[in-house]
Structure formats: structure tokens, C-alpha cells
C-alpha positions, 0 to 999 in steps of 0.5 A: 122533289118530284111528280111521276107516274108509280111503276110495278116496283113501287106496288109494295109501297103503294100499298105500305102507304095505304096500309099506313093512311088506313091505320091513320084513319081507324084512329083519326076518323073511325068509320070512314076507313079505307078497305084493303084494295086488290093488287089486281086494281092497283097494279091496273091503275099503275100499268094504265099510268093512273097512279101517281107519287111524289119523290123527294131524295128517291123516297115516295113521300105521296102517291095518289090515283086518277081516272078519266071518268067517274059516273057512278060518283059524280052521276049526273055531273060526268060529262067526260070533262074532267079528271078525278083524283083519288087515295091520296096518301101520304108517307108519315116521314113527310107530312106536313107538306101540303102535298094536297094543294102541290097535287091540285096545281099539278092537276090543273096542268095536267086536265089542260093537258088532257083538254079537260075542263074540271079536276074532281076530287071526293071524300066520304063522310063529313070531315070538318077538317078536311073539307077545309083543307081542300078548300083551301088547296083551291077545291070548291066544296060542292056538297055532300049527298048519298050515293045512288047505285054505289055496289060497284064501287070500292067497300068504303062508298058503299052506304056512303055520304059523299063530298064533293070537290071541283076546281074549274081549269081555265 
């Protein structure tokens, strides 16, 4: 198993995994589904080394994106002191491997190297099972609130209640 940056050649697989994740969300969490992501948006993340993957036996097992600031979602807590994890999508062939725990552990090390104090993550809607899973992976659940200014965000954030999670990096 390796964690590395995604590459341009991974983009078709990234979109395939997002589609599979969205199909799963429609079944498990109707009303809280990711939109179709724009090719330029994903390409920019890849080119800026903010799209990551877990690879097992040369197959992409899991993907996620990262940002270095997130004012629109984190509002007053955004102080340029955190990295932000977004859109974890697991290849169905590899479900059950607890990639969120691996990503959390990797992110703490990454944040330390970037001289950040926190690893943060959010999710839309009240999904108690997902909240508990993130807590079991070391994230503190900070609560839920409705976003104030969501017009510049992806469609799934529009008029959404957002759950906030954080790991303090020691």
C-alpha cells in the first residue's frame, strides 16, 4: 500500500470513483449527494498536488483531496493553521480497509511537515454512523451548523448543515 499524489493519468479513475461514491450516496444518504465535479476543478487539484491516492497492487483503492484554507466552510476558525481533507472516495473493491484511519494518520504527519496545527474535515448532513466513524479515527466532532455564505462552494454545500471535525496535531 502506498500513499502518493494523483497524476493526470489518474483523472479518469478519479471520476469513476466519484461516480461510484455518488451512486452509493444516493442509496445510503439520499438528499446528501455530491454533485458532478468539473474536469477543470479536479485537474487543478491534481496539478497543484492536492489530490491524493492510496494504491494497492497498482490499483487505486482510495482518493481524497486536500486544501490549505477553507474560509467558506470553516469561517471564523480559518486561521491558516490547518489542512482540510475533502471528498474521500473508496474503490468498492477495497471497502472495509479503514482508509479514513490511514488518511487521518498520514494527514497528521503531513500537517506537521507543513507546520499546521490541525487536520480538519467536514461532511454535510447528520449521518450518525459517519460521525462515529470519523470520531473512531481520531477526529473530534465539533458540532454541526448551517453554512452562512455557501454560494461559492460546490452544489452539495448549498443550504447545507455541515458537521465539523478536527484533529489537533501534536
